[in-house]
N, C-alpha and C positions, 0 to 999 in steps of 0.2 A: 534608671528607675526600677526598683524591685517590684515583684508581683504584688506584695502586700501594699506598697505605696500606690500602685496603680488601682487596685481594688478599693482603696479608701477614697478615691476621687469620685465625684458625682458623674452622672452619665454624660452631660455636656462636656465636662473636663476630659473624660475618657475619649470622647469623639475627637476633640482637638488634639489630644496627645497622639491618637492614631494617625491623624492627618499630618501632624508635624513629624512623626516617625517615618511616614511614607516618603515625604520630601527629603528628610534627613538621610534616608537610606539610598536615595537616587545616586549621589556621588559614589557611595560604596559599591552599588551595583555596577556603575559605569567602570569603576576601577577593576572590579572582578572580571568584567567583560574584556577590558583591555589586557588584563593579565593572561587571559585565555588565547588572545590573538596569536602570540608566537607559537604556541603549541598547535593551533589550527593551521597556521602557515606551514609549519614543519610537516604535518600530516598531508597537507595538500601537495607540497613540493615532493614529498616522498612518494606519494601515489602517482603524481603526474609526470615526475622527472626521474627521480632516483630509481624507482622500480622498473620503469620502461627501459632506462639505459642499461640496467643490469640484464634484463631479458634480451635486449638486442645484442649485448656483448656476448652473452651465452650462446645465442643462436649463431652469431658470426664465428665463434671459436669452435663450436661443437656440431654445428649443423652441416648436413650434406649439401651437395650442389643444388638440390631442389629448394632447400631452405635458403641458401645464399642467393639464389636467383630471385627469390621472393622479395629481396631488398630492392630490386629494380622493377620487377613485374609483380605487382600486388596480386595475391590470389593464386600464384603459380604453384606454390606448395600444396594448396588445397585441390587444385584441378588435377594434379598428378597423383593425388592420394584419395581418390574416391569421393571427393566433395567438389564435383565439377560445377554445379550450379552456384554454390556459395562463392567459390573462387572466381567464377565468371562475373558475378555481380560486383565483387570488389574490384576486379580488373576493369570492368566497364566504368565504374566511378572514377578510377584513375585516368582513363582515357578522356572522359568528359572534363575532369578537373584540369588536365594538361591543356586541352583545347580552350577551356575558359580562361586559364591563366595567360595563354598566348594572345588570345583575341581581346579579352576585356580586363581581366584581373590585373595582370602585370602592368599594362600601360597606366591604368588608373592608380594603382598602388604606387607606381613610380612618381606620379604627380601629386601625391598626398602632401608632400613637404611644402610645395608651392601653391597647391590648390589650383593649378592651371596657369596658362599663359595667354596673353593677347598679343597680336601682332599682325603683320601684313606680308604678303609675298608677291613679287613681280613675275608674272608669267606672260612673256611677250610684251604687248603694249597694254595689258590689263593689270590692274592692281587689285588683289584679292585680300580681304580682311578675314581673320579667323580669331576665334576666342573659345576657350574651354568653358565648361559649366562646372563651377566649383562644387555645387551641391551634388551633382551627379558623380563627380570624382570622389567625394566623401562617402556617399552611399555605397558605391561599388567597392571602395577600399575596405569599408567595414564588412561588407558581404564577403569580400575576398579573404580577409583575415579569418572570418568564421569558417569558410570553406577550407582554408589551410589547416586550421585546428582539427576539423573533421577528417581531413585527409591524413593528418598525422596520426589520429586515433585509429583510422582504418589500417594505416601502414604498420603501426605497432601491433595491432590485433592480428593482422595477416601474418606477420613474422612469428608471433607467439603461437598462433594456431598451426603454422607449418612445422614449427619445432615440436609441438605437442603431438602432431600426427606422426612425425618421424619417431619419437620415443615410443608411441603406441605400436608402431609397425615393428620395431625391434623386438618387442615381446609377443608378437603375433596377434595383436588386436588392431582392428580397423574401425575408425570413427567415420561412418558414412554420412552422406547428406541426409538420409532418412532419419538417422539418430539425431542429427542436428535439429531437424524440423520437429521431431518428437520432444526434444528438450525445451523447445519454445512453449510447449503446453505443459511442461513439468517444472524442473528446477529453475529454468530461465524464463518462466512465464511473466514474471514481473518486468523483465527487460522488454519483452515483446509488447506487453500491455502499455508501458509508459513511453514507448518510442514515439507514438503520434503526439501525445501531449507535450513531450519534450521538444519535438520539432516545432509545434505551434508556439511554445514558450520562446524558443530561439528566434523565430521569424517575427512574431508579433510583440515581443516584450524586450528581449535582450538587445536585438539589433536596433530598434527605435531608441532605446535608452542610451546605447553607445553613441548613436548619431546625435542625440540631444546633448549629451555631455560634450562631445567634440565641438558642436556649434557654439557652445558657451565660451570657447576659447578663440572665437573668430569675431570679425566685425560685420557679420551678416545682418544687414538692415536695408532700409529703403535706398540708401546711397550706394549699396553694394549688392544689387539685386541681380541674381542670375536669370537668364543667360547673357544679358547685355553687359554685365559687369562681373568682375571677380571679387570674392571676399578673401580676406587674408587672416593668418594667425596673429592674434594680439596677446596671447598669454593670459595672465590673470587680470587684465584690464577691466573686464566686465564685473568680475567679483569685487574688485576694489571700488568700482562705481557704486555697487549696492551696499557694501559693508564698511566703507570708510567715508569720513566727512572731510573732504578736501576743500574744493572751491564751493561757491554758493550753490551751484547746480547739484553737486554731489551731496551737499548737506541736505538739500530739499529732498533728494531721492532717498537718502537714508532715513530721514524723518518719516516720509510717507511709507516707506517699506516697513518700518517698525510699527507704525499704526495699523497698517493692513495685516501684518503678521499677528499682532495682539488681538485684533478683532477676529481673525481666522481661528485662533485658538479658543477665544471666548465663545464664539459661535459653535464650534465643534463640541465643546464641553456641554453647553446648555442644550443644543440640538440632540445630543446623544442621551443625556441622562434625564431630561424632561420627558422625552418620548418613552424612555425605558420605565421610569417609575410610575408615571401617570398611566401608561398602558398596562402595567402590572396591577395598579390599583383598580382600573376598570375591569380587568380579568378577575380579580379577587371579588369585586362586588357582584359580578354576574354569576360567579361560582357559589355564592352564598345560598344555603338551603332555603332561606326565606324568600329569595327572589324567584318570581314566577316568570314563565315564558322565556326561559334562558335561551332557547334556540332562536327565538324571534330577535332578541337583542343582539345575539352574535351575528345573525344573518344581516341585520341592518348595518352593523359596523363593517362586516366583511364586504357587503355590497359596495361600500364606498371605495374599496380597493379596486373594483372593476372599472371605475372612472379613471382614465389616464391622469397621472399626477400633473402633467403640464397643463391639461385642460382646467383642472381645479385651481391651479396657481394663476393662470391667466384670468379666470373669472374673478378670483379674489382681488387681483390687482386692479381690475376695472371697478369692483365694488368700492375699493378704498381710494380711488382716483380723486385728486383734490377738486377737479372741476367736472361735474357731470357724474360723479360717483354716487352709488346708491346710498352708502352710509352717510355721507355729508348731506345728501338730499333729504334723508329722513330727519337728521338732526336739525337741518335748517327749517323744515316744516314744523317741527316741534318747538321752534324758537330757541333752541339751545345754542345755536351759533348764528352769527350775523349774516354771513354770506357763504356760498357754496365752497369756496376754497380757503375757509378759515383754518381748517386743520389739514395739514399735509402729512397724512399718515405714513406714507412711504418715501417722502422726499423732503422732510423737514431737516434743515441743517443745524438747528439749535442744539447746544450741548453735545457737540460732536455726533450729531444725528442719533441721539438717544431714542427718540420715538420710533423712527424706522427700524432700528436694530431690535427694539423690544417687540415691535409688531411682526418682524420677520421670524423671530424665535417663537412667538405665540402661534402664528399661522402654520409654521412648520410642525409644531406640536399637534395642532388640530388635524393636520393632514397625516401625520405619522403614527398617531395613537392606534388606529385600527391594525396596523402591521404588528406592532409590539403586543397588542392584546391577543392577537391570533397565536403568536409564538408562546406567550406566557400561559395561555389557556391550556395548551397541550401539555406543558411542563407541570403546571399546577395539578392537573388530574393524575399525574404519576407520583405525587408526594404521598407516601403511605399515611393512611388515616390513623394508624396506630400511634404515630408520633403526636398528632393533635390530641387524641384521646388521653394519652399519658400525660401530656402537658395540662389538660383540663383537670385531671385528677389531682395533679400537683398544685392546682390553683393558679396557673399562669393566665395572665390577661391576654386579650386578642393582640395587643401591641407586643407583648412579650413573645407570643407564639410567632408573630410576624418576624421579629428581629432575630429569634433564635432558631426557627425552623424554616419558614418560607424564604426569607431573604438569603440566608446562606446557601440553601439548596438552589435557588434561582441563579445566584452569582456563580456557583460552582458549574452549573450546566451552561449558562449563557456568557461566561467570561470571554471566550473567543469571539462570540457574536458582538459583544460590547466593543471589543477592540476593532473589529471590522467596521462597525457602525461609526466609531470615532474617526477612523481613517476615511471612510466614505464621506463623512460630513466635512472633513477638511477640504475635500474635492467636490463638495456638493454644488455643482454649477447651476442646476435647474432652479432651485428655490431662490437663490439670490438674483440671478439674471432675469427670471420671469416676474419677480415681484417688484424689485426696485431698480433693476438694471445696473446695480452697483452704486447708484446715486444716493444722496446728493454729492456732487463733485467737491474735492478739496478746494479751499480758498487760500491762495498764496499772496493776495494783495498785489502790490506793485512789483514784486520780485519776478525776475526773469525765470520762466518755467521751462525746463527741458521738454522736448517733444515727447519723450517717453512717459511723462506725467500727465499728458493731456488726456482727459476722459476718465482718469482713475477716480473712483468715488469712495465715500466713507463707509459704505456697506459692501464694498468689493472684497472678495476673498482673493487669496493669491492666485487661485485658478481662474477666476473671472478677469483678474488683471492681466494674466498671461494671454487670455483670449483676446482682450482688447488690444494689448500691445502688439499682437501678431496678426490681427485681422481688421480691426475697425479704426484704430488711431492712425494719424498721419503726422510724422513719419513712423513707420513700423520698425521694430527692433527685435528680430528673431533671436539674436544672440543673448540679449538681456532676458528675454522670455525663457530661453533655455536654462539660464542660470537660476531663474526663479523656480523652474521645474526641478532642477537638481536640489535646491533648498527644500522644496516640498517633499521630495523623496527622502532627504536626510531627516526631516522632522518626523515623517511617518515611520521611518525605520527606527528612529530613536524611541518614540512612544510605543511602538509595537513590540520591540524587543524587551523594553523595561516592563511594561504591563503584562505582556504575555508570559514572560518567565516568572513574574511575581504571582500570577493567578493560580488559584487552587486547582483549576482544571489541568494545569501542567504539573505542579508540584505534587499533588495528591491524586493523580489520575487513577491509580489502582484502588482508591477508596470508594469510587462511584459504583453503585450497584442498584 
């Protein structure tokens, strides 16, 4: 469509054209992303493998005995060339690493292929039974792999540093430990500053994600519960259970999964944008010059944030309870309903639980508007008044000024915030679990229901289903829960990459002033 044809359309038509263009461009964006992967992989391989191999080869061929001894004793080259403390720290890590590998890492990593063994041993007249803990083996194996990678990085760094010190010594320069410490507050300050966050990222994010992914390839469930039983590798069986429709049980699971996934995306969309736009409207209304007592209205709304969200949600769930709830009690007293449990606000299963889903979105909007209002208020105050004055002189209406000035400015600044809110709402456990508990449950009639579908409800998100599958349902299935966790991660990564790279906050970052 040409620009002239686009401008000749009405405003509603332009809106739908932009929506259609957005979804039409998603496959193109995915293809562009996939085309970049080989180049990224080459850069990663070059940085992590090719360059270190070249540096190690260079040190081996042209390094002196101090450098070559650093291949075995990490830090030796530094300790013998005026960097005793730095070399000693690297050498200490090597000693700790070797001890860990001998005592813990090596045995567990050796059992990763079988995830342990069970058996018995005869000692004299007594028979002793022994069994490994599969989960412990998996956790220690992942930790061991991470420590091996760290040790490799230290080993390469130690050899590079030893070779660099040798080259400096040949020209009469000495890089002392004092200079190294000084560099940590200078050109290497970013490395020093990010070391602690990176350590936390590895320990609390990367290692748990790796363990979760591995569990998804096992049969870890109530029938294979450690430490009394071992679980085993089952390949892609759990993924086929979720994503394929084989027997009746698998077909039910796939149908349920697709319904929960659809509701998760619908919920995340409405929970994000209803809060965003209504919160912005409230902020705009309060910011109007004709509104008096602005500070009072802002204070009232901000005060609601001081009440813990889970308290508000629990109170609201009691208010809308079908029996003994405040709302049904009032309606019953007014004669609008026949009995107290006529309206099941949060547990009605009719029309695919439409009423509970609408109520959950409305309640979440009511709870979330003050947060968005507070954010939008600060941003709206920073929009230059000259833009509005110029628009008024040109005869622009309030709606035109909102669409051409306010909304673009807000979207430019809050684009990353919107993405994080959407991701957060996909994993919004509190609102769903405290209001409806995920109910009402799915109805399967006389069909035989797998144990993993027991307790899953029509308002459950994927995250609440994972919680139920791994804590409350009987039997529990940690492997399938891990697969659902991986699917959530893939969905979040997909939407985050597409929307973040499409946002003006990234494409036109330099335009903001």
